[in-house]
N, C-alpha and C positions, 0 to 999 in steps of 0.2 A: 810165309811171304807170298804176296800176290804180285805177279808181274803183269804189266799191261803193254802189249805191242802198241806203241803210240806214234801216230803221224799227224795228229791235229785234225783229221777228218771227222765228219759227223759221227760215224760209227766208232772211231777210236775214242772220241770224247765221251760217247755213251758207255763204252767199255771201261774207261777210267772212272767215270761217275759210279758205275755199278760196282767196281772193285772197291772204291772208297766207301760206298754204302755198306758193303759186306764187311769190310775191315773194321768199321765202327762197331759192328756186332760181335766180331770174332777176336778183335784185338791184334789182328795181323798187320804187318807193315805192307805198304804198297810202293812199288817201284815202276814208274813209267819209263819205258825204254824206246828211244827214237833212233832209228838207223838212218843217217843222212849221208847219201853218197855225194861225192864231189862231181856232180853231174847237173848242169844247169837245166838241161831238157827234162830230166826226171823231176827236178824241183818245180818247174812250170807245170808238168803233168799232175803233180801232187797238189797244186794250188798254193804252194808256199810262197811263190813270187809271181809277179805279173808277166815278166819277160826274162829271157836268158841274160840280158844285160844287167839285171838286178841281182845276179847270183853272188851271194856271200854266205858261205856255210855257217860262219859264226853268227850272223844275223838270224838265219833260219833256226839254228839251235836255240838262240835266245828267245825267239818268238814262240817256239814249241814249248820251251820251259815256262814262259810266262802264261801261256794258255793252260798248260797242265796244272800249274799252281792255282789258277782261278777255279778250275774244276774240282781239284782235290788238294786243298792247302796242306794237308798232312802227308802227302805223298812225296817220295824222293823222285828225282829225275836223273836219267843217265842218257847221254847221247853216245852213239858209236859211229865211227866213220866207215864208209865203204868207198872203194875206188870208183873212178869214173867208169860207167858202163858195168855195173856189178854183174857178175856171172849169175845165171839162174840158181836160186837157192842160197846165194850169199847172205842176203838179208835174213832169211829164215834161219840159216845156220848160226848167225850172230845172236838172234833172239833165243834160239834153243840153248846156246852155250851159256847165256846169262841165266836162263831158267835153271839149267843144271848147276852152275856155279853158285847161285843164290839159294839152292835147294828149295825151289818154288813149290808151293802146295797147289797153286792154281795159276794158270796163265789165262788172262782175259784178252780176247781178240775181237775186234769189230770186223765182221765180214758179211757182206750181202750175199756171197756165193755159198755159204755153209749149208743152206738147206737144199740146194739143188743137186749137189753131188757130194759124196762123202769126202773126197779129196780132190777138189778141182785143181787142174794143172797150174793155173796162175794165181792160186789163192794162198796168201800167207797163212790164213786161218787153218786151212786143211793141212798144210805142211807142218805148222807148229803143233797141231793136234796130234801128230804122229809121235810126239815125245811120250815115253812110257813112264817117266818118273813123276809126272804131275798131272793133275786134272786140267781140263780146258773148259772155259766158259766162253761160248761164242755169242756175241751180241749181234743180232740181225736187225734190230729196230731201235731207233733212238727215242727216248721219252721226250715229250714236248719241251722240257726245259733245256735240252741239249741237242735239239734237232738241227739248228743252224750252226755253222762254224762261228766261233767267237770272233768278234771284230778284231782286225789286225791292230797292233799298236802303231804309234805314230811314226816309227822308223820307215814305214813304207811310203809315207807322205812327205818326207823331208827331201830337200835338194842335195 
Protein backbone atom coordinates (compact mmCIF):
# COMPACT_ATOMS: atom_id res chain seq x y z
CA UNK A 1 0.00 0.00 0.00
CA UNK A 2 1.26 3.46 -0.92
CA UNK A 3 0.01 6.34 1.22
CA UNK A 4 0.17 9.91 -0.07
CA UNK A 5 -0.01 12.90 2.28
CA UNK A 6 -2.36 14.96 0.13
CA UNK A 7 -3.40 18.61 0.37
CA UNK A 8 -3.88 19.56 -3.29
CA UNK A 9 -0.65 21.57 -3.45
CA UNK A 10 1.67 21.37 -6.42
CA UNK A 11 4.07 19.06 -4.57
CA UNK A 12 1.35 16.80 -3.14
CA UNK A 13 -0.10 16.51 -6.65
CA UNK A 14 3.37 15.49 -7.83
CA UNK A 15 3.67 12.99 -4.95
CA UNK A 16 0.30 11.47 -5.85
CA UNK A 17 1.28 11.28 -9.51
CA UNK A 18 4.55 9.58 -8.57
CA UNK A 19 2.81 7.08 -6.27
CA UNK A 20 0.29 6.22 -9.00
CA UNK A 21 3.11 5.75 -11.52
CA UNK A 22 4.98 3.41 -9.19
CA UNK A 23 1.79 1.54 -8.29
CA UNK A 24 1.19 0.70 -11.95
CA UNK A 25 4.54 -1.06 -11.97
CA UNK A 26 4.29 -2.78 -8.60
CA UNK A 27 0.59 -3.58 -8.39
CA UNK A 28 0.25 -1.75 -5.08
CA UNK A 29 -2.81 0.25 -4.06
CA UNK A 30 -2.61 4.01 -3.53
CA UNK A 31 -4.43 5.91 -0.78
CA UNK A 32 -4.40 9.72 -0.81
CA UNK A 33 -4.97 11.05 2.71
CA UNK A 34 -6.08 14.63 3.30
CA UNK A 35 -6.22 16.08 6.80
CA UNK A 36 -8.61 19.04 6.77
CA UNK A 37 -8.91 21.04 10.00
CA UNK A 38 -12.08 22.94 10.93
CA UNK A 39 -10.10 26.14 10.53
CA UNK A 40 -11.00 28.76 7.92
CA UNK A 41 -7.66 30.59 8.28
CA UNK A 42 -5.72 27.35 7.68
CA UNK A 43 -7.90 26.65 4.61
CA UNK A 44 -7.08 30.09 3.17
CA UNK A 45 -3.35 29.56 3.86
CA UNK A 46 -3.49 26.22 2.04
CA UNK A 47 -5.14 27.87 -0.97
CA UNK A 48 -8.25 25.75 -0.63
CA UNK A 49 -10.59 28.76 -0.45
CA UNK A 50 -10.21 32.42 -1.38
CA UNK A 51 -11.46 33.85 1.93
CA UNK A 52 -12.53 32.75 5.42
CA UNK A 53 -16.15 33.50 4.51
CA UNK A 54 -16.08 30.66 1.97
CA UNK A 55 -15.17 27.97 4.51
CA UNK A 56 -17.10 24.73 4.19
CA UNK A 57 -15.10 21.65 5.15
CA UNK A 58 -17.32 19.38 3.03
CA UNK A 59 -16.71 21.46 -0.08
CA UNK A 60 -12.96 21.44 0.54
CA UNK A 61 -12.90 17.67 0.99
CA UNK A 62 -14.98 17.21 -2.18
CA UNK A 63 -12.61 19.42 -4.15
CA UNK A 64 -9.53 17.60 -2.85
CA UNK A 65 -11.17 14.30 -3.77
CA UNK A 66 -12.02 15.49 -7.29
CA UNK A 67 -8.48 16.75 -7.81
CA UNK A 68 -6.90 13.54 -6.49
CA UNK A 69 -9.05 11.41 -8.81
CA UNK A 70 -8.01 13.53 -11.81
CA UNK A 71 -4.36 12.85 -11.02
CA UNK A 72 -4.68 9.20 -10.00
CA UNK A 73 -8.01 7.69 -11.11
CA UNK A 74 -7.19 4.33 -9.49
CA UNK A 75 -6.32 5.78 -6.10
CA UNK A 76 -8.54 5.69 -3.06
CA UNK A 77 -9.12 8.88 -1.08
CA UNK A 78 -9.66 9.43 2.62
CA UNK A 79 -10.18 12.65 4.50
CA UNK A 80 -9.53 13.08 8.19
CA UNK A 81 -10.85 15.88 10.34
CA UNK A 82 -8.75 17.93 12.70
CA UNK A 83 -10.02 20.44 15.20
CA UNK A 84 -9.79 24.15 14.86
CA UNK A 85 -6.20 25.30 15.50
CA UNK A 86 -4.67 21.80 15.35
CA UNK A 87 -1.87 21.25 17.85
CA UNK A 88 1.65 20.95 16.46
CA UNK A 89 2.09 17.43 15.21
CA UNK A 90 -1.64 16.59 15.09
CA UNK A 91 -1.77 16.41 11.28
CA UNK A 92 1.45 14.42 11.14
CA UNK A 93 0.16 12.09 13.87
CA UNK A 94 -2.99 11.38 11.89
CA UNK A 95 -1.00 10.62 8.74
CA UNK A 96 1.36 8.32 10.63
CA UNK A 97 -1.59 6.44 12.18
CA UNK A 98 -3.08 5.83 8.75
CA UNK A 99 0.29 4.63 7.46
CA UNK A 100 0.57 2.26 10.42
CA UNK A 101 -3.05 1.03 10.28
CA UNK A 102 -2.89 0.43 6.53
CA UNK A 103 0.49 -1.29 6.83
CA UNK A 104 1.98 1.13 4.31
CA UNK A 105 5.03 0.07 2.37
CA UNK A 106 5.83 3.63 1.26
CA UNK A 107 4.54 7.05 2.25
CA UNK A 108 4.82 9.70 -0.47
CA UNK A 109 5.16 13.29 0.69
CA UNK A 110 5.59 16.49 -1.29
CA UNK A 111 7.95 18.74 0.67
CA UNK A 112 10.13 21.58 -0.51
CA UNK A 113 11.97 21.57 2.84
CA UNK A 114 13.21 17.98 2.72
CA UNK A 115 16.58 18.72 1.17
CA UNK A 116 17.54 21.57 3.50
CA UNK A 117 17.35 19.88 6.87
CA UNK A 118 16.79 16.23 7.64
CA UNK A 119 13.83 16.99 9.92
CA UNK A 120 12.76 20.61 9.55
CA UNK A 121 10.63 21.78 12.46
CA UNK A 122 7.60 22.81 10.42
CA UNK A 123 7.73 20.08 7.79
CA UNK A 124 5.14 17.36 7.48
CA UNK A 125 7.67 15.54 5.30
CA UNK A 126 10.38 15.39 7.92
CA UNK A 127 8.02 14.31 10.67
CA UNK A 128 6.25 11.66 8.62
CA UNK A 129 9.69 10.38 7.59
CA UNK A 130 10.41 9.50 11.21
CA UNK A 131 8.06 6.49 10.95
CA UNK A 132 10.10 3.30 11.10
CA UNK A 133 7.62 0.80 9.64
CA UNK A 134 7.53 2.24 6.11
CA UNK A 135 9.81 3.81 3.53
CA UNK A 136 9.35 7.45 2.62
CA UNK A 137 9.49 8.93 -0.85
CA UNK A 138 9.87 12.71 -0.66
CA UNK A 139 8.97 14.65 -3.80
CA UNK A 140 10.75 18.00 -3.98
CA UNK A 141 10.08 18.89 -7.62
CA UNK A 142 6.90 18.67 -9.66
CA UNK A 143 7.16 17.36 -13.22
CA UNK A 144 5.83 19.77 -15.89
CA UNK A 145 2.47 18.00 -16.20
CA UNK A 146 1.63 18.61 -12.51
CA UNK A 147 3.47 21.89 -11.84
CA UNK A 148 0.35 23.98 -11.42
CA UNK A 149 -2.56 23.34 -9.11
CA UNK A 150 -5.39 21.84 -11.08
CA UNK A 151 -8.17 24.34 -11.75
CA UNK A 152 -10.85 24.50 -9.10
CA UNK A 153 -14.23 23.09 -9.98
CA UNK A 154 -17.25 25.31 -10.45
CA UNK A 155 -18.39 25.33 -6.82
CA UNK A 156 -15.98 28.21 -6.16
CA UNK A 157 -17.73 30.31 -8.75
CA UNK A 158 -21.38 29.78 -7.82
CA UNK A 159 -23.42 32.23 -5.77
